[in-house]
N, C-alpha and C positions, 0 to 999 in steps of 0.2 A: 584556090583556098587562101583566105586571108589569115595571116599569122600575127599574133601578139605575143611579145615576150614580157612577162611580168617580173619585175626585179624589186625585191624588198630591200629597204635600207633604213638605217637609223644612225645618224651622226657619225658616219665614216666617210667623209667627203674624199679623202685621198684614195681610199680603196674604191669608192664608186667611180672616180675618174679613171682608174686603171681598168675597171670592169667595162665601162662604156667604150673605152678605146678598143677593148677586145671585140666588141660588136662592130665597131667601125672596120675592124680588120677581118671580118667574116668574108667567106667566098660568095655570099649572097646578101643582098640588102632588101629583100622583098618581105619586109616585116615592119611593125611598129614596136616601139618600146614603151611600156607603161611603168613608171617608177612608183612603187607602192611605199610611200614614205611615212613611217610610224612616228612622225613628230620631230623630224630633224630641224636644225637651225639654219642660219643664214648661209653658212659656207656650202651646205648641201644644195640649197636653192641656187646658188651661183654656178655650181658645177652643172646642174641640170639645165640652167638657162644657156650656158656655154654650148652644150651639146645640142640643145634645141636649135641653135643658130648654125651649127657647123656639121652635124651628123647627116649622112646620106639617107636617113630614114626618119620618120616622125618620132619625136620623144615627148611623151605626156607625163605630167606630174600630178599624182593623186596624193594628197597630204591631209592629215588631221593633227590636232593638237597633241602634244606629248602628255600622255596620262598613264604612264607605265607601259609594260609590254603588251601591245595590242596588235601584234603582227597579223593574226588571223582576221581581225576586223578590217585592217587596211587592205589586205589581200582580197577580201570579198568586195570591197569598194572598187578595187582595181579591175577585178573580173567584170563587174557591171560596166565599168568605163571602157573596157577594151572593145575593139572592133573586130577582132579575129574570130574565125571559126575554130581555129586551132591555137591552143595556148601552151607556151613554154614557160616554166617557172624556174627562177634562179634567184640568187641573192647578190647584193651590191658589194660583196667581198669575194666574188668568184669570177675569175678571168676565163672566158671561153676560148678554146682552141679555134683556129681559123675555120674548121669544118663543123663546129658545134651545131649551129642552126640547121645547116643542110643535112647533117646526120639525123637530127630529130625529124625533119620534114620528110626525108626519104623513107623513114621507117613508120611514119604515121599510118595507122590502119584502123578502120572502124571496129569498135568492140574491144579496143586495147588502149593501154597507156604505156608510156616508156619510162623506164627507170635508168637514169644515167649515173655516172660515177664522178669522183673528184679526187684530187691529189692535195692533201692538206699540208701546207707549208708551215715551217716554224716562223715566228715573228720576225726574226732578223732577216731571213730571206724574203719574207713578204714585203718588208720595207725596202730591200735592196733592188727589187725588180723595178726597172725604169721603163719609160714609155718606148724607148727604142727596142728594149727586150721584147715588148709585146708586139710592136710593129713588125719586127723581123721574125717573130715566132720562136726565137731561140730559147725563151724561158720554158718552152714545152719540150725541149730536147733533154732526154734523161741524162746524157753525159754532161750537159751544161749544168743541170741541177746538181749532179754529183760533184763537179768541180767547185760549186758554191756551197758544198757542205751538206747537201741533202742525200741521205743514204737509206731512206725507207724503201725497201725493195718492192713491196707490194704496190705502193703508190707509183714508183718509177716504172713498173710494168704497165700500169694503166696508161701512162704517158708514152712509153716506148714502143708498145705494140701497135701495129697498123694492119689494115687490110684483113686478109684471111686469119692472120695470127690473133688479132683482136676479136674477130668473130668466134674463133675457136675458144679463146679464153672466156668469153661470155657464155659459151655453151657448156663449159665444164665447171664453172664456178659454183660453189655451194652457197654463196650469198643469195638471199632471196631478193627478187626484183620488187622492192617496195617503192612507194611514192616518197621520194626524197625532195624536200622543199627547195634545195639548192640546185636540183637537176632532175626535173621530171616534166613530162608533157602529156597532154591529152586534149580531147575534143571539148570545146566549151560547153556544149549541150550536156555532155555526160557530167561535167562538174556542177552545172546548174541543177541537173536532175537529182544530185545528192545534197543539194543546198549549200555547196561550197564548204568553207572551213568552219569548224566549231569555235565560236568566238569566246567561249568560256575557258578555252585551253591556253595556257601560257607556254613558256619555253620547254621544249623537250618532247619531241615526237608528235606534236600537233599536226604536222604535215602527213605523217604516216597514217593517222586516223582517217584522214580524207581518203587515202588510197584504200584503206580497209573497207570503207563504205562503197567505193567504186567496185571493189572485188565482190562485195555482197550484192551489188547491182547486176553482176554477171560479166564484168569486164575481166580481161586477162592482162597480165603485165608482161612486158618485153624487157629482157635484161640487156642493157647497153652500157654497163659500167666501164668497159674497156674501149668503147667506141665513141660515146658522147662524153667528152672529157673537159673538166674544168680544173683550174688551179684555185684552191681555196685559201685565201689569205687569212692569217691569224690576227686575233685581237682579243682584248679582255671581254668577258661576258658577265657583267655584274647582275644581269637579270636571270642567270642560271641558278636555280635553287633546288634543294632536295624536295621541298614541298610541291613545287610545280611539276617536277618530273614524276613524283608519286601520284599526284592527282591525274596527270595525263595518262599514266599507265592504267589507272582505274577506268578512265573513260574509254580507252582503247579496248580493254578487256570486255567492257560492257557492249561495245560495238560488235566485237567478234562473237560473243556468246549469244547476243540477240539477233545477229545477222542483219543489223539495222542498215538501211540505205539512206537515212535522212537524219539531219540534226535540226532540232527546233531553235538552235542558236546560230543559224547560218545567215545566208543572204536574205531569205524570207523569214520573218519572225512573226509569231502569234501576236495578236492585237494586245494582249495583256502585257507582253514584254515591251512593246513599243510605247505603251502609255505608263509603264511603271516609273 
């Protein structure tokens, strides 16, 4: 099974560097990384080129011009560019724990997608994590996080539970196993069969709408929020608007009510949209 990890990014080169180091630190390197770049500048390109030369896995860079928030569009391009049969999706501000990739791959199952979790850090701690913290894995230690001022109990549990305890926690959680853009995985053919991401959607739940179409297609979701774990680094989000969130909620509601499995604004587009 060939595996591609699709990582979205936009002008966060310091965070992307930490994220890619997390993948270098994985307990398996049998994958390629495809950077889905929504129009970043020169600093991001330099980080990508550095890892293209040094990483123990292929690193590809899919980029388009900056024209506002077009994450869904660049993700669709990255899906087409990827070589994997199985795709893991995350963001360039999310550092994976050493077993992140292998946990997704061990749980991969036909007819299913995996919903992972994340531990969202405050900005000060996001800045403080250094490369040695990632290489040693100590930034994933709940006690280490506590010493550095992080006291969110729910997030610390995601990091601190292991083995049967993390499996048990996933079994009893009341949180739905949704398609989370920063931590989800599935078969490429299933994602192509629902036509990828809806490119009309901006920030706010656009990833979950893809998951809702996968469920309408008949797939089942697997809850791995305590087993497939990331550290989510904080940063400003100027593209987050009330209007975009309300629009996306409307699209998601229509997808659920109509039981739609296809978007006309995805990977494959009608001829009139291509020529408009």
